[in-house]
C-alpha positions in Angstrom: -5.6 16.6 6.2 -8.2 15.0 4.0 -7.7 13.9 0.4 -9.7 16.9 -0.8 -7.5 19.3 1.2 -4.4 17.6 -0.3 -5.7 18.1 -3.8 -6.1 21.8 -3.1 -2.6 21.9 -1.6 -0.9 20.3 -4.7 -2.4 23.0 -6.9 -1.3 25.8 -4.5 2.2 24.4 -4.1 2.8 23.3 -7.7 3.4 19.6 -6.8 3.4 17.4 -9.9 2.2 13.8 -9.3 3.2 12.5 -12.7 6.3 14.3 -13.9 7.6 13.4 -17.4 11.0 14.8 -16.4 12.8 15.4 -13.1 14.6 18.7 -12.4 16.2 20.4 -9.4 14.0 22.4 -7.1 10.9 20.2 -7.6 8.3 20.5 -4.8 8.3 17.5 -2.5 5.5 16.0 -0.4 7.2 16.7 2.8 7.1 20.4 2.1 3.3 20.7 2.5 1.9 17.4 3.8 1.7 16.7 7.6 1.7 12.9 7.6 0.6 12.6 11.3 -2.5 14.7 10.6 -3.4 12.9 7.4 -6.5 10.8 7.3 -6.1 7.1 6.4 -7.6 7.6 2.9 -5.0 10.2 2.1 -2.2 8.0 3.5 -3.4 5.2 1.2 -3.6 7.6 -1.8 -0.1 8.9 -1.1 1.4 5.4 -0.9 -0.3 4.3 -4.1 0.9 7.5 -5.8 4.5 7.0 -4.7 4.4 3.4 -5.9 3.4 4.6 -9.3 5.4 7.8 -9.5 8.7 7.0 -7.8 9.5 3.5 -9.2 9.8 3.9 -12.9 8.7 0.8 -14.9 11.2 1.7 -17.6 14.3 2.3 -15.5 16.0 0.7 -12.5 17.3 3.9 -11.0 15.6 5.9 -8.2 15.6 9.6 -8.8 12.6 10.9 -6.8 12.9 10.6 -3.0 9.4 10.8 -1.5 9.5 7.1 -0.8 12.1 7.5 1.9 10.2 10.4 3.5 7.0 8.2 3.5 8.9 5.3 5.0 10.3 7.5 7.7 6.9 9.0 8.5 5.2 5.6 8.6 7.8 4.1 11.0 7.4 7.1 13.3 3.8 6.3 13.9 3.8 2.5 13.3 2.4 0.7 16.3 1.5 -2.9 15.4 1.3 -5.3 12.5 -2.4 -6.3 12.3 -1.8 -9.9 11.1 1.2 -11.0 13.2 1.6 -8.5 16.0 4.5 -10.4 17.6 6.5 -9.6 14.5 6.0 -5.9 14.8 9.4 -5.1 16.1 11.1 -7.3 13.5 9.2 -5.7 10.6 10.0 -2.2 12.0 13.7 -3.2 12.2 13.7 -4.6 8.7 12.2 -1.5 7.3 14.7 0.6 9.2 17.5 -1.4 7.8 16.2 -0.7 4.3 15.7 3.0 5.1 19.4 3.2 6.1 20.3 3.0 2.4 23.4 0.9 3.3 22.7 -1.3 0.2 25.5 -3.9 0.6 24.7 -4.8 4.2 21.6 -3.6 6.0 19.4 -3.2 3.0 20.0 -6.7 1.7 19.1 -8.2 5.2 16.0 -6.1 5.4 14.9 -6.8 1.8 15.2 -10.6 2.3 12.9 -10.5 5.3 10.4 -8.1 3.7 9.9 -10.5 0.8 8.5 -13.0 3.2 6.3 -10.4 5.0 4.7 -9.3 1.7 4.2 -12.9 0.5 2.6 -14.0 3.8 0.4 -10.9 3.9 -0.9 -11.5 0.4 -1.6 -15.2 1.1 -3.3 -14.3 4.4 -5.7 -11.9 2.6 -6.4 -14.8 0.2 -7.5 -16.9 3.2 -4.5 -18.7 4.5 -4.5 -19.3 8.2 -1.4 -21.4 9.0 -1.9 -21.3 12.8 -5.4 -22.7 12.5 -4.3 -25.9 10.6 -2.0 -28.8 11.3 1.4 -27.9 9.7 1.5 -31.4 8.1 -2.0 -31.0 6.5 -0.8 -30.7 2.9 -4.3 -30.7 1.6 -4.8 -27.4 3.2 -1.3 -25.9 3.2 -0.1 -27.3 -0.2 -2.0 -24.6 -2.3 -0.4 -21.7 -0.4 3.1 -23.3 0.0 3.3 -23.9 -3.7 2.0 -20.4 -4.6 4.7 -18.0 -5.7 4.6 -14.4 -4.7 3.6 -13.2 -8.1 0.7 -15.5 -8.4 -0.5 -14.5 -4.9 -0.5 -10.8 -5.9 -2.4 -11.5 -9.1 -5.0 -13.6 -7.2 -5.3 -10.8 -4.6 -6.1 -8.3 -7.4 -9.2 -10.4 -8.2 -10.7 -10.0 -4.7 -13.1 -7.3 -3.5 -10.7 -6.1 -0.9 -9.7 -2.4 -0.6 -6.0 -3.2 -1.6 -7.1 -5.0 -4.8 -8.2 -1.7 -6.3 -4.9 -0.1 -5.4 -2.9 -2.9 -6.9 -4.9 -2.8 -10.1 -4.5 0.9 -10.5 -0.7 0.7 -10.0 -0.4 -2.0 -12.6 -2.6 -0.1 -15.1 -0.4 3.0 -14.6 2.8 0.9 -15.2 1.4 -0.5 -18.5 0.2 3.0 -19.7 3.6 4.5 -18.7 5.5 1.9 -20.8 3.2 2.5 -23.8 3.5 6.2 -23.5 7.3 6.1 -23.2 7.4 3.9 -26.4 5.2 6.4 -28.2 7.5 9.3 -27.2 10.4 7.3 -28.8 8.6 7.5 -32.1 8.0 11.3 -31.6 11.7 11.7 -31.1 12.4 9.8 -34.4 13.6 6.6 -32.6 12.4 3.2 -33.5 9.4 1.9 -31.4 9.9 -1.2 -29.4 7.6 -4.2 -30.1 6.0 -4.3 -26.7 4.4 -7.8 -27.3 7.9 -9.2 -26.9 8.3 -7.7 -23.5 6.8 -8.5 -20.1 5.0 -5.4 -18.6 6.7 -4.6 -15.2 3.6 -5.0 -13.1 3.9 -5.7 -9.3 3.7 -9.5 -9.7 6.4 -9.5 -12.4 8.6 -7.2 -10.5 8.5 -9.2 -7.3 9.0 -12.5 -9.2 12.1 -11.1 -11.0 13.5 -9.5 -7.9 12.9 -12.5 -5.6 14.5 -15.0 -8.0 17.6 -12.8 -8.2 17.8 -12.3 -4.5 17.3 -15.9 -3.6 20.1 -17.1 -5.9 22.4 -14.1 -5.4 22.4 -13.5 -9.1 21.9 -9.8 -9.0 22.3 -6.9 -6.6 21.7 -4.2 -9.1 18.1 -3.3 -8.3 18.6 -1.7 -4.9 15.2 0.0 -5.1 13.4 -3.4 -4.4 13.8 -3.0 -0.7 12.0 0.3 -0.3 9.5 -0.9 -3.0 8.6 -3.8 -0.6 8.3 -1.3 2.2 5.9 0.8 0.2 3.8 -2.3 -0.6 3.8 -3.2 3.1 2.6 0.3 4.0 -0.2 0.0 1.4 -1.3 -3.4 2.8 -1.1 -2.2 6.4 -3.1 1.0 5.8 -5.8 -0.8 3.7 -6.1 -3.4 6.4 -6.3 -0.7 9.0 -9.1 1.1 7.1 -11.2 -2.1 6.6 -10.8 -3.2 10.2 -11.9 0.3 11.3 -14.9 0.1 9.1 -15.9 -3.3 10.6 -15.2 -2.1 14.1 -12.7 -4.8 14.7 -10.4 -4.1 17.7 -8.6 -7.4 17.7 -6.5 -9.1 15.0 -7.4 -12.5 13.7 -4.3 -14.1 15.2 -3.3 -12.7 18.6 -1.3 -15.6 20.0 2.3 -16.0 18.8 3.4 -19.4 17.5 4.8 -21.9 19.9 8.6 -21.9 20.2 
């Protein structure tokens, strides 16, 4: 299935990509999309769409469920991590733990690991090659070691990589969503919120907030963070896959696992 064919299908099936409200009986992606037969461009589009659509920037609760279907489909056909192939099974297991929805046990373990995966992936795309430099060379490693996950995401958005455009569009959507939600408050006769006093929940801000809470055990209330990280990994992986395919690369940049 191509992106153009998908666009035709959503009209024919009545699928709503940006619903203002959620109700019973809504058409789901799994009802008309064959993930295995989807081209990589469509898979990237669906992942970006789910990141915008299913993780509301104004509420911490998950209502829509396509993210779990997307995770299940991705894992079924997931073969290898392009950056650190020796961690493929570990990444698959972490994502499976998160997909189990056992939030107080398996999900917490998987989420903790996936934070590191996303952080490393972002820094790798920014140029970090830890296996090619002496681990004690602070002149080289210091920049990346001291770079928090939010800063890495924001720097990545400034690159010319495929994934940069996806991240920018997701953040623009979140900002517009918050502003529109605030405007609807005024239409309902409610007092508008002074948005300049609030931090827009973009990807970098979300990950920074969630990671600080997870590291210090201060909060376990935002259970959607685990599957949110999984969706980000899928986005990174698919964009990487597309760019490698375009360049005709058959080998990853780091094929040898670290010593020990």
